[in-house]
N, C-alpha and C positions, 0 to 999 in steps of 0.2 A: 946264725941260723939256730932255731930252737929244735928240740927233738921231743916227740910225743910217742908214747907207747900205746898202741891201739890193740884191743883184743877183739878178734872176730872169729867166731866159731871155736872158741876156747884156745885160740892160737894168738900169741903176742907178736906184734909187728912194730918195729921202731921206724917212725916216719919223721922226716924233716919238714919244717915249715918256716915261714918268715916269723920273726919275733912278733909277738902279739896275736898270732893266729892260732895259738895252741888250743884254746877253748873251742874255737870253731871246728878245728880238725877233730877234736875229741867228739863233738856232737855228730859230725859226719860219720865217724867210725861207729858211733852208737846206732845211727840210722842203718848203716850197712849191716852191722851185727844183728840188729832186730830183724831185718829182712832175711838174712841168712837163716835165722832161727825159725821164721815163719815157713820158709821153703823147706827147711830140714824137717819140720814137723809134718809137712804135707807129703813130701816124697821120700823122706828118710835120708840117711847119709849116703850121698852119691859122689863123694869126693870134694875136697876143698875147692879145687879149680872150678868144677861144674857148679857148685853152690854159689861161689863168688860170681861166676858168669851169669847164672840165672838171676841172682840178686841185682847185679848191675843192670841187666836188661829190664827188670821190673822197675827199678828206680829211674832208668833212662826213659821208659815208657811214661811214667808219671811226670817226669820233667817235660817230655814232649807234649803231653796233654795240657800241662800247665802253661807252657809257652803258647800253645794254640789259644787257650782261654785268655791269656794276657793280650794277644793280638786282637781277639774279638772285643775285649774290653776297651782296648785302645781305639779301635774303630768306633765303638759306641761313644766314647768320650769325644772323639773328633766330630762325630755326628751331632752330639749335644752342643759342642762349641759352635759349630756352623749354625745350628738352630738358634742358639743364644744370640749370635751375631746378627742373624737375619731378624730375629725378634727385636733386637736393639735398634736396628735400622728402621724397622716398621714403626716402632715406638717413637723414634725421633721424627719420622714423617707424620705420624698421627699428631704428635705434639705441635709440629709446625703448622699442620692444617688447622688444628683447633685454635692456635694463636692467630692465624690469618682470619679465621671466621669470627673470632671474638673482636679482633680489630675492626673488621667490616661491620659487625653489629654495633660496636661502640660508635663508629662514624655515623651509622644510620640513626642511632639514638640521639647523638649530638645534633644531627641535621633536623630530626623531628623536634627536638627541644628548641632549636632556633626558630623553626616554623611556628611553634606554639607561642613562643615568646614574642613573635612579631605580630 
């Protein structure tokens, strides 16, 4: 297990994480510290626990909105896939129809050519 020291609201916290996750944990700590700083600027020093709670709620709200957006995008992608599949089937049907009509026209032309030749 690796250890990372995070600084949030000018306080240091030693956290453990899996090896290789240190940089990611530091980034998360920086996000939290930045949010604490924004809230502290807006409402003042209201205590570490309250600042952390408010920051956590703001970040959780962003996450919730992001997850909803991801679901919407996944639905759009699924709709596009269905449209693509339907268009592909329609394209195959059109191609088959065109092929049949060309074959029929070719047969008529051959029949006319035989009549003219006779």
